C-alpha angles and dihedrals in degrees: 000000000000129000118328126249130184119204117207126179128207111187095202124159100148091094094059133065097227122062122232107073091100086075091058099095092048091049092052091050091048091049089060105256095149095045091049093053093045088051088058091056099262120144098229125193119185109215093188124229131320116233135193131211126241109282136197119245118270119217122228134176090240102078096196096065113121125208097350093158092052092048091051089050091051091051091050091049098043103042096067092041091051090047092052092045092050091052094042103052144022097252126005120200118210114201120204161227112188123337094269083085087081091064084071105030099048095050089048096052090040089058091051091048092050091052089052089053094243129118119243119228123193127211106199111199103189145117088236131050093220089212098138118123123215087262099051105040111110097184094051090222105138096204082083094065111058098095093051089048101048092045089056100245121172112256097054097083092122088067120081117281115268121241093196118011117203110241110240090234088063091061129094121187114199131182094021116164107145116060128164122217097255090049092049090054092048093049089052095045094047096041092230115183107247129179108185124190092271090060089049090048091052102040106014124235099285102067098054093037095051092047090053092046090052088057091050092049094046090055093047085239135167118233128221115193119202113193118192118192090230089064084078129074106270091230091069097031111034097158099098133094095217103055116175118183120236102046132151117302126235093261095042090054094048092046090055091050093046091049091049089052091050090052094059089211103110113109102168141011139206121203106192149167095030106154107187091189087071097042129107112232091321096302096140096042090051092048092050090051091049091050090051089050090052089053090048097052112286114141129206092258090052095052115111117236112243133182110256108228 
């Protein structure tokens, strides 16, 4: 068999304001993710879905926070599973659920990377930077907090302690086009590498992506990619509750995935914020599976022709 891949689902919707993301892992399985990867020669093992128990509410000084106790429970459940998956296969794929999944997956793979003596880098493909802390979020939706948390920012103390924070300089945000004031200040203060859609309009996706990949390679780093549906243009990926116009096109997204594949640097992947309740005949789920396949080795000439609904 070829390289090994573990698939792990996390049906989380408590971090978002609109229900439906809990169906995301099932939709990706139904859309044929596992069969596509096996067709590319990957040895795929489906580990099923992570679950959490019923939890008591957790108080916090910020009164707008929603489902803090559940988010803490998801982090506690996901971090060790992500750690084990990162150590047990060549490339684990974590299927959300809303983007709060990354508050568990990234710390887990970061711990595994630290034990291997290699730095973890994170490519965040998203319309939003998700750099709010528990203190600064005004919506109370905790899918907006994972980046602040896994980079160890003050204001996330209610979350579990981190074994291996990701240094902010190891982060690259791409496709950003919706930033709140507190996040803008934090980006400036931390010096986070950000390529918003204007940068992509001016220079394309390859120049900033290749420069980031060169940094990862020079550091002998491992690369975690976190792909949010709202990174994409809503016209091609409608199944998300946080649509922001002006996202990546079909070809830009595939070019990013193909370039990541060519680099050989990707060590783990999140597929998040897929809300099948908002999809159109499975268009978005199919696209997310195709993008994952591009990252895992599918070439243009290998891509099946499908009717575009």
